[in-house]
Backbone as CSV, one residue per row, in Angstrom:
resi,resn,N_x,N_y,N_z,CA_x,CA_y,CA_z,C_x,C_y,C_z
1,UNK,12.157,-3.913,13.419,10.657,-3.711,12.348,9.853,-4.889,12.651
2,UNK,8.659,-4.388,13.912,8.140,-5.592,14.115,6.797,-5.920,13.302
3,UNK,6.741,-6.308,12.681,5.195,-6.855,11.837,3.912,-5.583,11.994
4,UNK,4.096,-6.191,13.565,2.652,-5.841,13.742,2.560,-4.309,14.444
5,UNK,4.156,-3.323,13.944,4.390,-1.748,14.433,3.635,-1.366,13.135
6,UNK,4.376,-1.827,11.890,3.914,-1.385,10.624,2.342,-0.679,10.282
7,UNK,2.579,0.068,9.695,1.169,0.305,9.399,0.072,-0.299,8.738
8,UNK,-0.917,-0.268,8.492,-1.492,-0.725,7.114,-0.892,-1.018,5.628
9,UNK,-0.680,0.568,5.044,-0.871,0.649,3.539,1.085,0.792,3.798
10,UNK,2.142,0.039,4.760,3.394,-0.325,4.661,3.357,-1.886,4.066
11,UNK,2.220,-2.142,5.187,2.074,-3.896,5.577,1.749,-3.642,3.612
12,UNK,0.905,-3.485,2.966,0.562,-3.648,1.785,1.610,-3.833,0.472
13,UNK,2.324,-3.036,0.714,4.342,-2.597,0.348,5.092,-4.085,-0.129
14,UNK,5.006,-4.294,1.540,6.259,-5.109,1.769,5.687,-6.219,0.972
15,UNK,4.088,-6.721,0.698,3.682,-8.085,0.495,3.129,-7.812,-1.165
16,UNK,3.200,-6.453,-1.560,3.271,-6.593,-2.912,4.394,-6.458,-3.630
17,UNK,5.318,-5.560,-2.972,6.514,-6.225,-2.712,7.030,-7.575,-3.472
18,UNK,6.786,-8.266,-2.151,7.423,-9.686,-2.139,7.020,-10.823,-3.601
19,UNK,5.493,-10.102,-3.738,5.101,-10.296,-4.632,5.382,-10.400,-5.994
20,UNK,5.923,-9.216,-6.183,6.839,-8.812,-7.510,7.958,-9.738,-7.837
21,UNK,8.984,-9.791,-6.561,10.322,-10.034,-6.608,9.986,-11.437,-7.041
22,UNK,8.555,-12.638,-6.221,8.522,-14.139,-6.979,8.236,-14.082,-8.176
23,UNK,7.556,-12.955,-8.471,6.974,-12.955,-9.718,8.424,-13.218,-10.463
24,UNK,9.115,-12.097,-10.228,10.494,-11.993,-11.125,11.511,-12.953,-11.072
25,UNK,11.122,-13.923,-10.422,12.456,-15.013,-9.434,11.191,-16.457,-11.163
26,UNK,10.227,-16.339,-11.396,9.603,-17.011,-11.929,9.728,-16.594,-13.336
27,UNK,10.176,-15.440,-13.788,10.575,-14.574,-15.285,11.734,-15.726,-15.465
28,UNK,12.841,-15.274,-14.404,14.100,-15.545,-14.510,14.268,-17.288,-14.848
29,UNK,13.210,-17.921,-14.036,13.553,-19.727,-14.272,12.692,-19.697,-15.604
30,UNK,12.722,-19.287,-16.048,11.720,-18.976,-17.476,12.481,-18.443,-18.235
31,UNK,14.457,-18.210,-18.201,14.938,-17.324,-19.237,14.320,-16.262,-19.671
32,UNK,14.031,-15.945,-19.280,13.234,-13.880,-19.683,14.679,-13.202,-19.440
33,UNK,14.998,-13.500,-18.466,16.337,-12.975,-17.893,17.786,-13.106,-18.134
34,UNK,18.419,-12.602,-18.985,19.666,-13.127,-19.170,21.031,-13.618,-17.974
35,UNK,21.223,-14.528,-18.344,21.701,-15.181,-16.549,23.036,-15.151,-16.532
36,UNK,22.917,-13.361,-16.431,24.228,-13.044,-15.292,24.022,-12.401,-13.997
37,UNK,25.284,-11.779,-13.070,24.366,-11.519,-11.913,23.501,-10.030,-12.008
38,UNK,24.226,-9.951,-12.879,24.117,-8.380,-12.735,22.540,-7.968,-13.822
39,UNK,21.711,-8.809,-14.589,20.870,-8.381,-14.749,19.680,-9.388,-14.344
40,UNK,20.101,-10.452,-13.515,18.986,-10.573,-12.400,18.826,-10.086,-11.207
41,UNK,19.537,-9.138,-10.729,19.807,-8.361,-9.207,18.979,-7.116,-9.539
42,UNK,18.928,-6.576,-11.048,18.300,-5.848,-11.463,16.381,-6.256,-11.052
43,UNK,16.303,-7.128,-12.136,14.894,-8.101,-12.236,14.520,-7.463,-11.544
44,UNK,15.248,-8.327,-10.605,14.702,-8.343,-9.015,14.663,-7.084,-7.903
45,UNK,15.227,-6.540,-7.945,15.151,-5.001,-7.408,14.135,-4.457,-8.035
46,UNK,14.392,-4.363,-9.593,12.893,-3.689,-9.721,11.625,-3.343,-9.517
47,UNK,11.497,-4.901,-10.225,10.384,-5.861,-10.003,9.422,-5.266,-8.535
48,UNK,10.601,-5.232,-7.194,10.501,-5.594,-5.993,10.126,-3.754,-5.748
49,UNK,10.284,-3.028,-6.171,10.346,-1.957,-5.584,9.173,-1.095,-6.094
50,UNK,9.573,-1.492,-7.482,7.667,-0.787,-8.378,6.788,-1.267,-8.087
51,UNK,6.473,-2.833,-7.813,5.317,-3.783,-7.063,5.635,-2.569,-5.874
52,UNK,6.130,-2.469,-5.083,5.763,-2.736,-3.065,5.680,-1.145,-3.581
53,UNK,6.352,0.153,-4.218,6.179,1.458,-4.013,4.687,1.797,-4.692
54,UNK,4.491,1.357,-5.294,2.803,1.403,-6.271,2.086,0.742,-5.467
55,UNK,1.647,-0.696,-4.779,0.935,-0.673,-4.168,1.048,0.664,-2.876
56,UNK,1.908,0.339,-1.939,2.265,1.367,-0.961,1.265,2.763,-1.255
57,UNK,1.658,3.275,-2.185,0.881,4.709,-2.750,-0.549,4.374,-3.090
58,UNK,-0.707,3.347,-3.586,-2.571,3.608,-3.381,-2.880,2.846,-2.129
59,UNK,-2.533,2.174,-1.470,-2.903,1.920,-0.457,-2.930,3.033,1.062
60,UNK,-2.024,3.620,0.787,-1.834,5.214,1.443,-3.097,6.274,1.115
61,UNK,-3.172,6.620,-0.606,-3.687,6.739,-0.490,-5.486,6.302,0.170
62,UNK,-5.908,5.463,-0.180,-7.584,4.654,0.103,-7.208,5.129,1.317
63,UNK,-5.766,5.146,2.251,-6.277,4.900,4.158,-6.486,6.545,4.024
64,UNK,-6.047,7.268,3.893,-6.142,8.895,3.559,-8.228,9.141,3.561
65,UNK,-7.918,8.084,2.413,-9.455,8.704,2.398,-10.482,8.887,2.543
66,UNK,-10.107,7.214,3.615,-11.127,6.740,4.424,-11.392,7.743,6.007
67,UNK,-9.839,8.115,6.233,-9.919,9.153,7.252,-10.883,9.818,7.148
68,UNK,-10.348,10.412,6.345,-11.123,12.188,5.474,-12.927,12.348,5.889
69,UNK,-12.859,10.565,5.362,-14.421,10.769,5.409,-15.005,10.174,6.736
70,UNK,-13.859,9.285,7.215,-14.619,9.306,9.083,-14.325,10.537,9.487
71,UNK,-13.651,11.422,9.244,-13.746,12.502,10.058,-15.007,13.602,9.710
72,UNK,-15.278,13.109,8.276,-16.422,14.585,7.943,-18.062,13.399,8.362
73,UNK,-18.248,12.277,8.787,-19.307,11.764,9.177,-18.939,12.107,11.151
74,UNK,-18.114,11.942,12.119,-18.089,12.596,12.892,-18.144,13.591,13.040
75,UNK,-18.117,14.725,11.893,-18.289,16.459,11.965,-19.802,15.893,11.677
76,UNK,-20.319,15.660,10.363,-21.732,15.959,10.280,-22.672,15.410,11.912
77,UNK,-22.283,14.438,12.566,-23.017,13.889,13.183,-22.709,14.737,14.955
78,UNK,-22.115,16.399,14.669,-21.512,16.632,15.271,-22.586,17.668,15.210
79,UNK,-22.981,18.376,14.087,-23.308,19.346,13.710,-25.086,19.043,13.480
80,UNK,-25.016,18.072,13.618,-27.061,17.157,13.377,-27.265,17.961,14.871
81,UNK,-26.074,17.184,15.562,-26.573,17.450,17.815,-27.066,18.991,18.001
82,UNK,-26.158,20.069,17.334,-26.028,21.151,17.330,-27.575,21.691,17.060
83,UNK,-27.705,21.247,16.062,-29.142,21.718,14.856,-29.883,21.102,15.969
84,UNK,-30.154,20.394,16.431,-31.498,19.919,17.178,-31.135,19.940,18.498
85,UNK,-30.356,20.595,19.200,-30.297,21.286,20.800,-31.053,22.606,20.189
86,UNK,-30.556,23.434,19.224,-31.290,24.321,18.469,-32.499,24.634,18.522
87,UNK,-33.146,24.184,17.966,-34.227,24.029,18.000,-35.301,23.609,19.005
88,UNK,-34.705,22.941,19.594,-35.566,22.771,21.096,-35.686,23.817,22.161
């Protein structure tokens, strides 16, 4: 898996997952998680997955909307060209 080959939403999801894991580590160091391996593992897993999936979903939705808007702008440009040539 090469960073350059990943799409924008996947990059956003991975960065957010890393941020979630870092924040979970801060919480672990502050003592908010019981000091056993399963609790620490679950805290890291839940934080990383939750942040990553939510950020990926939002970024994917925003990416899709931008693509739809770009397609509509392209269609409007084509329609206006057709109208101008029809009037002449």
